[in-house]
C-alpha positions in Angstrom: 147.4 148.3 184.5 146.4 149.1 180.9 146.0 152.7 179.9 142.5 154.1 179.1 143.3 154.1 175.3 144.5 150.5 175.2 142.1 147.6 175.0 143.0 144.1 176.0 142.7 141.5 173.2 140.0 139.1 174.4 139.7 137.2 171.2 141.4 134.2 172.8 138.4 133.9 175.1 136.5 132.5 172.0 138.4 129.2 172.3 137.2 128.6 175.8 133.7 129.8 175.0 133.5 127.5 172.0 134.8 124.6 174.1 132.1 125.2 176.8 129.5 125.4 174.1 130.7 122.1 172.7 130.5 120.5 176.2 127.0 121.9 176.6 125.7 120.6 173.3 127.6 117.3 173.8 125.8 116.5 177.0 122.6 116.2 175.1 124.1 113.6 172.8 126.0 111.7 175.5 123.0 109.4 176.1 123.1 108.3 172.5 126.8 108.1 171.7 130.1 109.0 173.3 131.5 109.7 169.8 128.9 112.3 169.3 130.0 113.9 172.6 133.6 114.1 171.5 132.6 115.3 168.1 130.7 118.2 169.7 133.8 119.0 171.8 136.0 119.1 168.7 133.4 121.2 166.8 133.2 123.7 169.7 137.0 123.9 169.8 137.2 124.4 166.0 134.5 127.1 166.2 136.4 128.9 168.9 139.6 128.8 166.9 137.9 130.2 163.9 136.3 133.0 165.9 139.7 133.8 167.4 141.3 134.1 164.0 138.5 136.3 162.7 138.5 138.5 165.8 142.3 139.0 165.9 142.3 139.9 162.2 139.7 142.6 162.8 141.5 144.0 165.9 144.9 144.1 164.2 143.3 145.8 161.2 142.3 148.9 163.3 
C-alpha cells in the first residue's frame, strides 16, 4: 500500500480514456464510413498518448 505522501502516477489512464473517447466519437461516424471510425480510434489513442506525455512531464517536474 502506498504511503500517505506518495501519489500514484495515473497519467497512463489518459491512453485508455482517449481510446474510449475515440470509440464514442467513432460510433457517430460508423454509419457513414468505417475509415472514419478507425480514424477516430487512432485520433483518440494519439490524444491519450499526448496527454500521458504532458502529465508525466508535470509530475516528474515536482
